[in-house]
C-alpha positions in Angstrom: 10.9 -22.1 13.0 7.9 -21.7 10.7 4.4 -23.0 11.6 4.4 -26.0 13.8 1.1 -27.3 12.6 -1.6 -26.5 10.1 -5.0 -25.0 11.0 -7.6 -24.9 8.2 -9.6 -21.7 8.4 -12.7 -21.6 6.2 -15.9 -19.7 5.4 -18.4 -21.5 3.2 -22.0 -20.9 2.4 -23.4 -23.9 0.5 -26.4 -26.2 0.6 -24.7 -29.6 0.7 -21.2 -30.4 -0.3 -19.3 -28.1 -2.6 -18.7 -29.3 -6.2 -15.0 -28.7 -6.2 -12.1 -26.9 -4.5 -9.9 -24.8 -6.8 -6.2 -23.9 -6.0 -5.7 -20.2 -5.5 -4.0 -17.5 -3.4 -5.7 -14.9 -1.2 -6.2 -11.6 -3.0 -6.0 -9.4 0.2 -2.9 -7.8 1.6 0.6 -8.8 0.6 1.3 -11.9 2.7 0.2 -14.3 0.0 -1.7 -17.0 1.9 -2.5 -20.1 0.0 -6.1 -21.1 -0.3 -8.8 -23.1 -2.1 -11.9 -21.6 -3.6 -15.2 -23.4 -3.0 -17.4 -23.8 -6.1 -21.0 -24.9 -6.1 -23.3 -24.8 -9.1 -20.7 -22.8 -11.0 -20.6 -20.1 -8.3 -17.9 -19.1 -5.8 -19.4 -20.1 -2.4 -16.5 -19.9 0.0 -12.9 -20.3 0.8 -10.6 -22.4 2.9 -6.9 -22.1 3.8 -4.3 -24.4 2.1 -2.7 -26.4 4.9 0.4 -27.2 2.8 1.2 -23.7 1.9 4.3 -22.7 4.0 3.3 -19.0 4.3 0.0 -19.7 6.2 -0.4 -23.4 6.8 -4.2 -23.0 6.2 -4.7 -19.8 8.2 -6.6 -16.9 6.8 -7.2 -13.4 8.0 -10.7 -11.9 8.5 -10.6 -10.0 5.2 -9.3 -13.0 3.3 -12.0 -15.3 4.7 -14.7 -12.9 3.5 -13.4 -11.7 0.2 -15.6 -14.1 -1.8 -18.9 -12.3 -0.9 -18.1 -9.6 -3.5 -18.2 -12.2 -6.3 -21.9 -12.7 -5.6 -22.9 -9.1 -4.8 -26.2 -8.2 -6.5 -24.8 -4.9 -7.7 -22.0 -6.4 -9.9 -21.7 -4.5 -13.2 -22.5 -6.8 -16.1 -22.4 -4.5 -19.1 -20.2 -1.5 -20.1 -21.5 1.9 -19.4 -21.0 5.1 -21.5 -21.9 8.6 -20.4 -24.5 10.1 -22.7 -25.1 13.6 -23.9 -27.3 14.3 -20.8 -24.3 13.4 -18.6 -25.7 10.0 -17.4 -24.0 6.6 -17.6 -26.1 4.2 -19.7 -25.6 0.6 -20.7 -23.6 0.0 -23.9 -22.3 -2.9 -25.9 -18.6 -3.9 -25.6 -18.1 -2.9 -29.2 -19.5 0.6 -28.6 -17.5 1.1 -25.4 -14.2 -0.2 -26.7 -14.5 1.6 -30.0 -15.1 4.8 -28.2 -11.9 4.3 -26.0 -9.9 3.5 -29.2 -11.2 6.6 -30.9 -10.3 8.8 -27.9 -6.9 7.2 -27.6 -6.1 7.9 -31.2 -7.4 11.4 -31.0 -5.3 12.1 -27.9 -2.2 10.8 -29.5 -2.8 12.8 -32.7 -3.6 16.1 -30.9 -1.4 15.9 -27.8 1.3 13.3 -28.6 1.9 9.8 -27.4 2.6 10.9 -23.9 -0.9 12.2 -23.5 -2.4 8.8 -22.4 -2.2 8.0 -18.7 -2.6 4.4 -17.5 -3.2 4.1 -13.7 -3.6 0.6 -12.5 -3.7 -1.4 -9.3 -1.7 -3.6 -6.9 -4.4 -6.2 -6.9 -4.0 -7.5 -10.5 -1.9 -10.3 -11.9 1.6 -10.2 -13.2 0.3 -11.1 -16.6 -2.0 -8.1 -16.6 0.8 -5.8 -15.7 3.2 -7.1 -18.3 0.5 -6.8 -21.0 -0.1 -3.2 -19.9 3.6 -2.5 -20.0 3.9 -3.8 -23.5 0.8 -2.0 -24.8 1.7 1.2 -23.0 5.3 1.5 -23.9 5.7 -0.4 -27.2 2.2 0.2 -28.5 1.0 3.6 -27.3 4.6 4.9 -26.6 3.5 6.5 -23.4 5.7 6.8 -20.4 2.8 7.8 -18.2 2.3 4.5 -16.4 1.6 4.4 -12.7 -0.6 2.5 -10.2 -2.0 2.9 -6.7 1.2 1.3 -5.6 2.4 4.9 -5.7 0.1 5.6 -2.8 1.0 2.3 -1.1 4.5 1.1 -1.4 6.4 3.0 -4.1 9.1 3.8 -1.5 9.9 0.1 -1.2 11.2 0.2 -4.8 13.1 3.4 -4.5 14.9 2.7 -1.3 16.0 -0.6 -2.7 17.3 1.0 -5.9 19.2 3.6 -3.8 21.0 1.1 -1.6 21.2 -2.1 -3.7 20.8 -1.1 -7.3 17.7 -3.1 -8.0 14.2 -3.8 -6.6 13.5 -6.9 -4.6 13.4 -7.0 -0.8 16.5 -8.8 0.5 14.9 -10.8 3.4 11.9 -13.1 3.3 9.3 -14.4 5.7 11.7 -17.3 6.4 14.0 -14.8 8.0 11.3 -13.7 10.4 11.2 -17.3 11.7 14.9 -17.2 12.6 15.7 -13.6 13.6 16.6 -12.7 17.2 15.2 -9.2 16.8 12.3 -7.9 14.7 11.7 -4.2 14.2 8.3 -3.3 12.7 8.8 0.3 11.6 5.5 2.1 10.7 4.0 -1.3 10.2 0.8 -2.2 12.0 1.1 -5.9 11.1 -1.6 -7.2 13.5 -4.2 -5.4 11.4 -2.7 -5.2 7.9 -1.1 -8.7 7.7 -2.9 -10.7 10.4 -1.7 -14.2 9.4 2.0 -13.2 9.3 1.6 -11.5 12.7 0.1 -14.7 14.1 3.1 -16.6 12.7 5.4 -14.3 14.6 3.4 -14.5 17.8 3.2 -18.3 17.7 7.0 -18.4 17.8 7.2 -15.6 20.4 4.8 -17.2 22.8 6.7 -20.5 22.6 10.3 -19.3 22.7 10.2 -15.6 23.7 11.8 -14.7 20.4 12.0 -12.5 18.5 12.6 -9.4 20.6 9.9 -7.1 19.1 10.5 -3.4 18.5 7.5 -1.5 17.2 7.8 2.1 15.9 4.4 3.8 15.6 2.9 7.0 16.9 -0.2 5.1 17.9 -0.7 2.3 20.5 -1.9 -0.2 17.9 -2.7 -3.9 18.3 0.9 -4.5 17.1 2.4 -2.1 19.6 0.6 -3.7 22.5 2.6 -6.9 21.8 6.0 -5.2 21.6 8.9 -5.6 24.0 9.8 -2.0 23.1 7.3 0.5 21.7 8.9 3.6 20.2 5.9 6.0 20.2 7.4 8.8 18.1 6.0 12.1 17.0 4.5 12.3 13.5 7.1 13.1 10.8 10.1 12.2 12.9 11.1 8.8 11.4 14.5 10.0 10.1 15.2 12.0 13.3 14.8 8.8 15.3 16.8 6.6 12.9 19.6 9.1 12.6 20.0 9.2 16.4 19.8 5.4 16.8 22.4 4.8 14.1 24.6 7.5 15.3 24.6 5.9 18.8 25.4 2.5 17.2 28.3 4.0 15.3 29.5 5.8 18.5 29.5 2.6 20.4 31.4 0.8 17.6 28.7 -1.8 17.2 29.4 -2.0 13.5 30.9 -4.7 11.2 34.0 -2.8 9.9 35.1 -5.7 7.7 31.7 -6.0 6.0 31.6 -2.2 5.5 35.1 -2.1 4.0 34.5 -5.1 1.7 30.9 -4.7 0.6 29.8 -1.1 0.8 30.7 2.4 -0.3 29.8 5.8 1.2 30.5 5.2 4.9 32.3 8.6 5.4 29.4 10.6 4.0 26.8 8.6 5.9 28.7 9.0 9.2 29.2 12.7 8.6 25.4 13.2 8.3 24.9 11.6 11.7 27.3 13.8 13.7 24.6 16.2 14.7 22.3 13.5 16.0 23.1 12.4 19.5 20.3 10.5 21.3 19.4 13.6 23.3 18.3 15.4 20.1 15.9 12.6 19.2 14.3 13.0 22.6 13.2 16.4 21.5 12.6 15.7 17.8 10.8 12.4 18.2 9.4 12.7 21.7 10.8 9.4 23.0 12.4 9.2 26.5 16.2 8.9 26.5 16.2 5.6 28.4 13.9 4.1 25.8 16.2 5.3 23.0 19.2 3.8 24.8 17.5 0.4 25.1 16.6 0.5 21.4 20.2 1.4 20.3 21.7 -1.3 22.5 19.3 -3.9 21.1 19.8 -2.9 17.5 23.5 -2.6 18.0 24.2 -5.9 19.6 21.6 -8.3 18.2 23.2 -11.1 16.2 20.4 -11.0 13.7 17.8 -8.4 12.7 14.8 -8.2 10.3 13.2 -4.8 9.8 9.9 -4.4 8.1 8.3 -1.2 6.9 4.9 -0.2 5.6 2.7 2.8 5.2 3.8 4.5 8.4 7.2 4.8 6.9 6.2 5.1 3.2 3.5 7.7 3.5 5.6 10.2 5.3 7.5 13.4 4.3 10.9 11.6 4.5 9.8 8.2 3.2 12.7 7.1 1.1 15.3 8.7 3.4 13.9 6.7 6.3 13.9 3.4 4.4 17.4 4.1 3.2 18.5 4.7 6.8 17.1 1.3 7.7 19.1 -0.2 4.8 22.2 1.7 6.2 21.5 0.2 9.6 21.6 -3.4 8.2 24.6 -2.7 6.1 26.8 -1.2 8.8 25.9 -4.1 11.1 26.6 -6.6 8.3 23.1 -8.0 8.8 21.9 -8.5 5.2 22.1 -11.6 3.0 22.4 -13.8 6.2 19.8 -16.1 7.7 17.5 -14.2 10.0 18.6 -10.8 8.8 17.9 -8.1 6.3 15.4 -5.3 5.5 12.0 -6.6 4.5 10.3 -3.6 3.0 6.7 -4.8 2.7 4.0 -4.2 0.2 0.5 -3.3 1.1 -1.3 -5.0 -1.7 -1.4 -8.7 -2.9 0.5 -8.0 -6.1 1.9 -4.5 -6.1 5.4 -6.1 -6.2 4.5 -7.9 -9.4 3.4 -4.6 -11.0 6.9 -3.2 -10.3 8.6 -6.4 -11.5 6.6 -6.7 -14.7 7.0 -3.0 -15.6 3.4 -1.9 -15.3 4.6 1.2 -13.4 7.8 3.3 -13.6 10.5 1.0 -14.8 10.7 -1.4 -17.8 9.9 -5.1 -17.4 12.2 -7.3 -15.4 13.9 -4.5 -13.7 15.4 -2.8 -16.7 16.8 0.7 -16.4 14.7 3.2 -18.4 17.7 5.5 -18.6 20.2 2.9 -19.9 20.3 2.8 -23.7 21.5 -0.8 -23.7 18.5 -1.9 -21.6 16.2 0.0 -23.9 17.8 -1.6 -27.0 17.4 -5.0 -25.3 13.7 -4.4 -24.7 13.3 -3.2 -28.3 14.8 -6.4 -29.6 12.7 -8.6 -27.3 9.6 -6.8 -28.3 10.7 -6.5 -32.0 10.1 -2.7 -32.1 12.2 0.2 -33.1 14.3 1.3 -30.2 13.7 5.0 -30.8 10.0 4.6 -30.3 10.3 3.4 -26.7 9.8 6.2 -24.1 12.7 6.8 -21.7 13.6 8.9 -18.7 12.4 9.2 -15.1 9.0 8.0 -14.3 6.1 10.3 -13.3 3.9 9.6 -10.3 0.2 10.0 -10.2 0.4 13.5 -8.6 2.4 14.6 -11.7 -0.2 13.0 -13.9 -2.9 15.1 -12.2 -0.8 18.2 -12.7 -0.5 17.4 -16.4 -4.3 16.9 -16.6 -4.8 20.3 -15.0 -2.6 21.8 -17.8 -4.6 20.0 -20.5 -1.7 17.7 -21.5 -3.5 14.4 -21.0 -6.4 13.4 -23.3 -7.2 10.0 -21.8 -6.9 8.7 -18.2 -7.4 4.9 -17.9 -8.2 4.0 -14.3 -7.9 0.2 -13.7 -9.0 -1.7 -10.6 -8.6 1.2 -8.1 -11.0 3.6 -6.5 -8.8 6.7 -6.9 -11.5 9.2 -6.0 -11.3 7.8 -2.4 -7.7 6.8 -2.2 -5.9 9.9 -3.7 -4.9 12.7 -1.3 -6.6 16.0 -1.6 -9.3 14.2 -3.5 -11.4 17.3 -4.4 -8.4 18.6 -6.4 -8.0 15.2 -8.1 -11.8 15.1 -8.9 -11.7 18.6 -10.4 -8.7 17.6 -12.6 -10.3 14.3 -13.8 -13.4 16.2 -14.9 -11.2 17.9 -17.5 -10.2 14.8 -19.5 -11.7 11.6 -20.9 -11.8 9.0 -18.1 -12.1 5.2 -18.5 -12.7 3.2 -15.3 -12.3 -0.6 -15.2 -14.0 -2.1 -12.1 -16.5 -4.7 -11.1 -18.7 -2.2 -9.3 -19.9 1.4 -9.5 -17.6 3.4 -7.2 -16.9 7.0 -6.3 -14.5 6.9 -9.3 -17.1 5.7 -11.8 -19.1 8.8 -10.9 -16.6 10.9 -12.9 -16.0 8.3 -15.7 -16.9 8.6 -19.4 -16.7 4.9 -19.9 -17.0 2.1 -17.4 -15.8 -1.4 -18.2 -17.1 -4.3 -16.0 -14.1 -6.4 -14.9 -13.8 -9.9 -13.5 -13.0 -10.6 -9.8 -10.7 -12.9 -8.0 -11.7 -16.5 -8.7 -13.0 -15.6 -12.2 -9.6 -15.4 -13.9 -6.2 -17.0 -13.9 -2.7 -15.7 -13.4 0.1 -15.1 -10.9 0.8 -12.6 -8.1 4.0 -11.7 -6.3 3.7 -11.2 -2.6 5.9 -9.0 -0.4 8.8 -11.4 -0.1 9.2 -12.1 -3.8 7.1 -15.3 -3.8 5.3 -15.9 -7.1 1.9 -17.5 -6.4 -0.6 -19.0 -8.7 -4.4 -18.3 -8.9 -6.4 -20.8 -10.9 -9.7 -19.8 -12.4 -12.5 -21.3 -10.4 -15.6 -20.0 -12.3 -16.5 -17.9 -15.3 -17.2 -14.3 -14.6 -20.9 -13.2 -14.9 -22.2 -13.0 -18.4 -21.1 -9.7 -20.0 -18.0 -9.4 -17.8 -14.4 -9.7 -19.0 -11.1 -10.2 -17.3 -8.6 -7.3 -17.2 -6.3 -9.4 -19.4 -8.9 -10.0 -22.1 -9.9 -6.3 -22.1 -6.2 -5.4 -22.7 -5.9 -7.9 -25.5 -9.1 -6.6 -27.1 -7.8 -3.0 -26.9 -4.5 -3.8 -28.5 -6.3 -5.6 -31.3 -8.7 -2.7 -32.0 -5.8 -0.2 -31.9 -4.0 -2.2 -34.5 -0.8 -2.3 -32.4 2.0 -4.0 -34.4 5.7 -4.8 -34.1 8.2 -3.4 -36.7 7.5 -6.3 -39.1 3.7 -5.7 -39.1 2.9 -8.6 -36.8 0.4 -8.1 -33.9 2.3 -6.6 -31.0 0.5 -8.9 -28.5 1.0 -12.4 -29.8 -0.1 -14.4 -26.7 -3.7 -15.2 -26.1 -3.8 -16.7 -22.6 -2.3 -15.7 -19.2 0.0 -18.7 -19.2 1.3 -17.9 -22.7 1.9 -14.3 -21.5 3.8 -15.7 -18.5 6.0 -17.8 -20.7 6.9 -14.6 -22.7 7.7 -12.8 -19.5 10.0 -15.6 -18.4 12.1 -14.9 -21.5 12.0 -11.2 -20.7 13.2 -11.9 -17.2 16.1 -14.2 -18.1 19.4 -12.9 -16.8 17.8 -10.1 -14.7 17.6 -10.0 -10.9 14.0 -11.3 -11.0 14.9 -14.2 -13.3 11.8 -16.6 -13.5 13.1 -18.9 -16.2 12.6 -22.0 -14.0 9.0 -21.2 -13.1 5.9 -22.8 -14.6 2.3 -22.8 -13.5 2.6 -26.4 -12.7 5.7 -25.9 -10.5 4.0 -23.0 -8.7 1.0 -25.2 -7.8 3.3 -28.2 -6.9 5.6 -26.2 -4.6 3.0 -23.7 -3.3 4.8 -20.7 -4.8 8.5 -20.0 -5.6 10.6 -16.9 -4.7 12.5 -15.3 -7.5 15.1 -15.6 -8.8 14.3 -19.1 -10.1 16.9 -19.3 -12.9 16.3 -22.9 -13.9 13.9 -25.8 -13.6 16.0 -27.3 -10.8 15.8 -24.3 -8.6 13.3 -24.0 -5.7 13.8 -20.3 -5.5 15.8 -17.9 -3.4 15.0 -17.4 0.3 17.1 -14.2 0.6 19.0 -12.0 -1.8 22.7 -11.0 -1.6 23.9 -14.1 0.3 27.0 -13.8 -1.8 27.3 -10.1 -0.8 27.3 -9.1 -4.5 24.8 -6.2 -5.1 23.3 -5.1 -8.4 25.2 -1.8 -8.5 27.3 -2.3 -11.7 26.4 0.6 -13.9 25.7 -1.6 -16.9 23.4 -3.9 -14.9 21.7 -1.7 -12.3 18.0 -1.1 -12.6 18.4 2.5 -11.8 21.2 5.1 -11.6 19.6 6.3 -8.4 18.6 9.8 -7.3 20.2 12.5 -5.3 19.2 11.4 -1.8 18.3 15.0 -0.7 16.7 16.6 -3.8 15.4 13.5 -5.7 17.1 14.5 -8.9 17.8 11.5 -11.1 21.5 10.8 -11.5 23.1 10.4 -14.9 24.8 7.2 -16.0 28.2 8.9 -15.6 27.3 10.2 -12.1 26.4 6.6 -11.1 29.4 5.0 -12.7 31.7 7.5 -11.0 30.6 6.2 -7.6 32.4 2.9 -8.6 30.0 0.8 -6.5 30.6 -2.1 -8.9 28.8 -4.7 -6.9 28.9 -3.0 -3.5 25.9 -1.7 -1.6 25.6 2.1 -1.3 25.4 3.9 2.0 23.8 7.3 1.8 23.7 10.3 4.1 20.3 10.8 5.6 19.3 14.4 6.4 16.2 15.1 8.4 13.6 17.4 6.9 10.4 18.0 8.9 7.0 17.6 7.1 6.1 20.5 4.8 2.9 21.0 6.7 2.9 21.5 10.4 0.2 22.3 13.0 -0.4 26.0 13.3 -2.6 28.3 15.4 -5.5 27.8 12.9 -4.9 24.1 12.5 -3.3 23.0 15.8 -3.5 19.2 15.6 -1.7 16.5 13.6 -3.9 14.3 11.4 -2.8 10.8 10.4 -4.7 8.1 8.4 -4.6 4.4 8.0 -6.3 1.0 7.8 -8.5 -1.2 10.0 -8.2 -4.9 10.4 -11.8 -5.3 9.0 -11.5 -3.5 5.7 -9.5 -3.3 2.6 -8.7 0.0 0.9 -11.9 1.7 -0.1 -14.2 -1.2 0.9 -15.2 -1.9 -2.8 -15.0 -5.6 -1.9 -15.0 -5.8 1.9 -17.9 -3.4 2.3 -20.0 -6.1 0.5 -19.3 -8.7 3.1 -22.0 -8.5 5.8 -19.6 -9.7 8.5 -16.9 -7.1 7.7 -19.4 -4.3 7.1 -21.1 -4.9 10.4 -17.7 -5.1 12.2 -16.8 -1.5 11.1 -19.6 0.5 9.5 -18.6 4.1 9.9 -15.7 6.4 9.5 -14.6 8.0 12.8 -11.8 10.0 14.4 -9.6 8.8 17.3 -8.9 11.5 19.8 -6.8 11.3 22.9 -8.7 11.4 26.2 -7.1 14.6 27.4 -7.7 16.4 24.1 -11.4 15.3 24.2 -11.7 16.5 27.8 -10.2 19.9 27.0 -12.7 20.3 24.2 -15.6 18.7 26.2 -16.1 16.2 23.4 -18.4 13.2 24.3 -17.7 9.6 23.2 -19.4 9.0 19.9 -20.2 12.7 19.3 -20.2 13.9 15.7 -17.3 16.4 15.3 -16.0 18.4 12.3 -12.4 17.9 11.3 -11.1 20.7 9.0 -7.8 21.0 7.2 -6.6 23.6 4.7 -8.2 21.4 1.9 -11.6 20.5 3.3 -13.7 19.1 6.1 -15.5 16.0 7.2 -17.9 15.1 10.0 -17.4 11.8 11.9 -18.0 10.4 15.3 -15.3 10.6 18.0 -13.6 7.6 19.5 -11.9 8.7 22.7 -9.0 6.9 24.3 -5.2 6.6 24.5 -4.5 4.9 21.2 -3.3 8.2 19.7 -1.0 10.7 21.3 -2.1 14.1 22.6 -2.3 16.5 19.7 -2.8 13.7 17.1 -6.0 12.4 15.6 -6.4 9.3 13.4 -9.0 8.8 10.7 -9.3 5.5 8.7 -9.3 6.1 5.0 -11.7 3.3 3.9 -14.8 5.5 4.0 -15.4 8.0 1.3 -18.7 8.3 -0.5 -19.6 11.6 -2.2 -22.8 11.7 -0.2 -21.3 11.4 3.3 -18.6 13.7 4.5 -16.3 11.1 6.0 -13.5 10.7 3.5 -10.1 11.1 5.2 -8.7 12.3 1.8 -10.8 15.4 1.9 -8.2 16.5 4.4 -4.9 15.0 3.4 -2.1 17.1 1.8 -0.8 16.1 -1.6 2.9 16.8 -0.9 5.1 13.9 -2.0 8.4 12.3 -1.1 11.0 13.8 -3.5 12.4 10.3 -4.5 9.5 7.9 -4.5 6.8 10.5 -5.3 4.7 8.8 -2.6 2.1 11.1 -1.0 2.4 12.2 2.6 -0.8 10.8 4.0 0.5 10.4 7.5 1.2 14.1 8.3 -1.4 16.8 7.7 -2.6 19.7 9.9 -6.2 19.9 11.1 -8.5 21.3 13.7 -11.5 19.8 15.5 -14.8 21.6 16.0 -17.9 20.6 17.9 -21.1 20.4 15.8 -23.9 21.2 18.2 -27.2 23.0 18.7 -28.4 24.9 21.7 -31.3 24.2 24.1 -32.6 26.8 26.5 -33.9 25.2 29.8 -37.6 25.7 30.2 -39.6 25.6 33.4 -39.9 22.1 34.8 -37.3 20.6 32.6 -34.5 18.4 34.1 -31.3 17.1 32.7 -32.9 13.7 32.6 -35.8 15.0 30.5 -33.5 16.9 28.1 -31.2 13.9 27.7 -34.1 11.7 26.9 -35.4 14.1 24.3 -32.1 14.1 22.4 -31.2 10.4 22.9 -28.3 11.2 25.2 -27.3 10.2 28.7 -27.2 12.7 31.5 -23.5 12.1 31.8 -23.1 13.0 28.1 -24.8 16.3 28.8 -22.8 17.0 31.9 -19.5 16.3 30.0 -20.5 18.2 26.9 -21.3 21.3 29.0 -18.6 21.0 31.6 -21.1 20.9 34.4 -19.8 20.0 37.9 -23.2 18.8 39.0 -26.6 18.0 37.3 -28.1 20.5 39.8 -26.0 23.5 38.7 -28.3 24.5 35.9 -31.4 26.7 36.0 -34.4 27.8 33.9 -33.2 30.0 31.1 -29.7 28.6 31.0 -28.5 27.3 27.6 -27.1 23.8 27.1 -25.0 22.7 24.2 -26.5 19.6 22.6 -24.3 17.2 20.5 -26.1 16.7 17.2 -25.9 13.0 17.5 -24.1 10.2 19.3 -23.0 7.5 17.0 -22.0 4.1 18.3 -18.7 3.4 16.7 -17.3 0.4 18.5 -14.9 -1.6 16.3 -15.4 -5.3 17.0 -12.2 -6.5 18.7 -10.0 -8.9 16.8 -7.2 -10.8 18.3 -4.2 -10.9 15.9 -3.8 -14.6 16.7 -6.2 -17.2 17.7 -6.5 -20.9 18.4 -3.6 -22.8 19.9 -0.4 -20.7 20.1 
């Protein structure tokens, strides 16, 4: 059951009727809601939901409703900037800026080799941008250093799918959520990160009682509060929990032996790795009561259908890929994949990070070709009409490896596109220090914390000012029409890439321009040819069909196809050695397997079950840093607030960084609600107000990562460790060690002073003073006694948001 009725959400600011409504897709989160952009006097003035789009039926989340404010922000960049000899950014012409980038690129390639240019892009761009980058980077510059902030967000999605199924592409879709009996949200705070999809789930649940909702999260989030079963585990214990649950399911024989025998390999090794994981061990390792674990194992082991979603709580952990592979294992041993209402639905965090993977803008080659398969490389060389030996091959390198190469002087140019990496990267002071050693290009609509270290800044167009396609989390390709021209002096990412390729003189082996297309639609038509015969085949997609059908899920192999609601319905997986997107990696060490090692598995169309060994996080609380730190997002903001911070409504809803502290921890430290506290990790410190309650566990604190100016010490990534998962190379944002310290001054009681008087002098309440000083009574203090005074009390309420609204 999908939506029963439409509801058109809209947010418009216009004097009189708008001039036109332009077909588009929301550019926030990965749900992919259909919408229309309001245009008045050639400006974007609002948005409304598309009532015919099956994903949202007209609904929009709070971030989506307010994204258009950024288009009209008065501080939009409208000219390139170049850093002068005095170290300041100054306006420059496009010719000057682009020629300087070309000069530095050629210099770097000559002095350090072709693999000295790093391209780091975004999950918020268009498929056409990513494919163009892939062609320029690999066939033109011959660099293999291509990554994106998807590495921080959902790289693990790709790698767990490669490990289990041989190719990227999440098996289940949103349609399966409408049918499933049981939905497990694993490390996925959907009520805040995908509000419309959560509303879709809750509408069905309020009406029918289904699905049975299991939420796995160390915090009592908005999502967890709606769960039938909340598994509130300790940080870093995802694999411990999953191993115990799957072990119990196997022990109870709640498995599909026929499916396992006919359609999988590796069951013996997988079961062997689970022998040491009875439920009782997970009670200790994950901190979940035995009775709760038994209920979870029974539900997961007997439910006739199951969809499991994952997001940052799973991906940004020490055991990221292993946890997601364990979830794949669960579905496979139960035979719950490729069937209606069943399958893993490993989500994406950004609106088009999936497209970046599909188009080859990151680690793999376009259309899910294997960078370690010579036949795939030859095929790409033929399609691009370049010499095969010029194409870079081998395992990809993640952004943390790029940073290490910069530190060693191996990268001469770092091109940062559409992402504010100086806020989003872990251990950001280390990243900043590294970036200052190389030539940095930043492509962004605004000045950001990252442009502060740039040598060249290129002003880029925003959503609504360009045309192209995006791929949401469930493989749906959506269209975004251009509504208005960008401000004068601003270019789209796509046009910037074409300009760069032309100035570089990039050519194919016959001397023709390497980039022969001139528009996004022409680019998409080329990518369709690239995708033919691959898992993501888009041969049957056109811009017109996307608008007519409100998106199509790949594969769409011909013009008669309406897309594919779920993968592997024939139980044939992409694990033939000559077809697979990857030969996989050693599940324990992350070492890339050779072609022979993969072929020797003889998967040949069967899914691969893997052993899943538990390794605790590399960094643990200690005597000096006794608390766990985790980070995450809020319903009101998107990433580093480059866009949402320019919406008055969203900014007012959540203006400050803060730290969530459990009531008992705050009481033990005599911390007052709203008091500024210092959080310190082995890497740095921040000072933010405290929000006290029971959302986090005792011993755990939470800091939202959206806030991170260089002037204010509130960036969560001053604190986070830069350890990465060995397979996906995704950083471990969710588990770092820290300590909390009070930041106070002292006041000595003078004659005639009362607590009421002192409280009034410092803008505090008497109760604040009593709590901060552990006083049992306002009368138990005398002249000459010293009081501790919190430096400030900051009001940090987060405006409540119901994850569903209107008629349920």
